[in-house]
N, C-alpha and C positions, 0 to 999 in steps of 0.2 A: 527206160534203158540206162540213162545216166545214173539214176539212183542205184540200180543193181551193180553198176561198175564201181561206184563209191562204196557200196556195202561190202563188196568183195575185198577191197583194200583196207577197210576199217574193221575187219574181223579181229577178234582178240586172239588170234592164233599166232604164236611167237614165230613159228617157222613158215608162216604164210607169205603171200606176195607183198604185204604192206612194207616189209623191210626193204624190198627192192624199190618200191614206190618212194619211200623216204630217201633212199640213196640217190634215186634219180632226181628228186626235187632238190636235194642238197647239192648234187653235182651241177645242176643247171645254175643255181645261185652262185656257186663257187666259180663256174666258168664265166659268168657275167661279171662278177666282182673282180676276178683275176684279169679279165680283158680290160676293164676300165682302169685298173691299177697299172697295168703294163703299158697300155696305149695312151691313155689320157689322165695321167696323175695330176696334171695342173688343175683339172676341174675340181678334184677333191681338195687340193691345197687352197684354191680360191674360195671354196665354200667354207672351209675352216677359218681362213683369214677374215672373211666377211662376218662370220659369226663372232669372232673375237672383237671386230670393230664395232659391232652392234652392242656387245655386252662387255664393256671394259673391266667390270668387276670379275667376270669369269676369266678374262685373259690374265688378270693379276694373280688369281688363285691357281691357275693351271701351270704346272711345271713344264708343260710342253709347248706353251704359246710361243716361245722364242724359237724352238726347234721347227715348228710348223712353217715358219717363214724362210727357212734355209733351203739350200739345194739338197742337203742330206735327207730331207723329208721325202723328196722325189725319189731318191734312191731307195729309201725305206719302203715306199709304196710299191715300187717295182719289185722289190724282194718279196713283199707280201703277195703280189699278183703271181709271181712265179711259184711261190709256195702253195697258193690256192690251186694252181694248175697241177702241181705235183700231187696234191691231195686227191684231185679228181682222177689222176692216173692210178693212184693206189686203190681208190674205190672201184674204178673200172676193172682193174686186175683182180681185186678181191671178189667182185660179183661174177666175173667171167669164170673164175675157177670154181665157184659154188654152183653154177648152173648145170 
């Protein structure tokens, strides 16, 4: 039964339901990424700062290593999270009008 469900969504039909499945998967990922960027941007910042601490050569080569440590990076992440949610809204509107 699961294989038949997968086969329906993997048909090579351009107007078939796989475009809705792809939009759904992309929307879920954007919702999760947007939520993390809006609510917990410090997690992402800490992860990048730790990566730069482990690899100092990478930190010297990266033009963004100084920007990652500032408060402006938190604002940038929140803007990216808001943009991700806006894209999900546009996807939902586009798929709603097509159904």
